C-alpha positions as CSV (number, residue, x, y, z in Angstrom):
1,M,92.5,9.3,-170.7
2,I,92.6,8.2,-167.0
3,R,89.7,5.9,-167.5
4,G,91.5,4.2,-170.4
5,G,94.6,3.7,-168.3
6,I,92.6,2.2,-165.5
7,E,90.8,-0.1,-167.8
8,Q,94.0,-1.2,-169.5
9,G,95.7,-1.8,-166.1
10,F,92.9,-4.0,-164.8
11,S,92.7,-5.9,-168.1
12,E,96.4,-6.6,-168.0
13,A,96.2,-7.6,-164.4
14,R,93.4,-10.0,-165.1
15,D,95.3,-11.5,-168.0
16,V,98.4,-12.1,-165.8
17,L,96.3,-13.7,-163.1
18,D,94.4,-15.8,-165.6
19,S,97.7,-17.0,-167.1
20,L,98.7,-18.1,-163.6
21,S,95.4,-19.9,-163.2
22,V,94.5,-17.9,-160.1
23,L,91.7,-15.7,-161.5
24,E,88.8,-17.5,-159.8
25,G,86.7,-17.3,-156.7
26,D,87.4,-14.5,-154.3
27,I,90.2,-13.2,-156.3
28,A,88.1,-12.6,-159.4
29,T,85.2,-11.2,-157.3
30,N,87.5,-8.8,-155.5
31,I,89.1,-7.6,-158.7
32,D,85.7,-7.0,-160.2
33,S,84.5,-5.2,-157.0
34,T,87.7,-3.1,-156.9
35,Y,87.3,-2.2,-160.6
36,D,83.7,-1.1,-160.1
37,L,84.7,1.0,-157.0
38,V,87.6,2.7,-158.8
39,L,85.4,3.6,-161.8
40,E,82.7,4.9,-159.5
41,G,85.2,7.0,-157.6
42,L,86.6,8.3,-160.8
43,S,83.1,9.3,-162.0
44,V,82.5,11.2,-158.8
45,F,85.8,12.9,-159.1
46,V,85.1,14.0,-162.6
47,A,81.6,15.2,-161.7
48,N,83.0,17.3,-158.8
49,F,85.9,18.6,-160.9
50,N,83.5,19.8,-163.6
51,Q,81.3,21.5,-161.1
52,A,84.1,23.2,-159.2
53,E,84.5,26.9,-159.8
54,P,88.0,28.1,-160.1
55,E,89.2,30.3,-157.3
56,P,90.4,33.8,-158.2
57,V,94.1,34.2,-158.5
58,T,95.6,36.6,-155.9
59,E,98.3,39.1,-156.8
60,E,100.8,37.0,-154.8
61,Q,100.0,33.8,-156.8
62,A,100.1,35.7,-160.1
63,S,103.6,37.0,-159.4
64,V,105.1,33.5,-158.8
């Protein structure tokens, strides 16, 4: 779900910048690089999240 939102957001941003005729050169390159880095970071987050073991709930936390 998060990945879909990120992809949609970048797509919409590219469309807006393209309609303004500014999606070229460094701007296009930087957007592509940022997109790649964001997706890479998301993949790392998901991998770490899936590997994390849940911490046991203490009595104090359970009573809240």
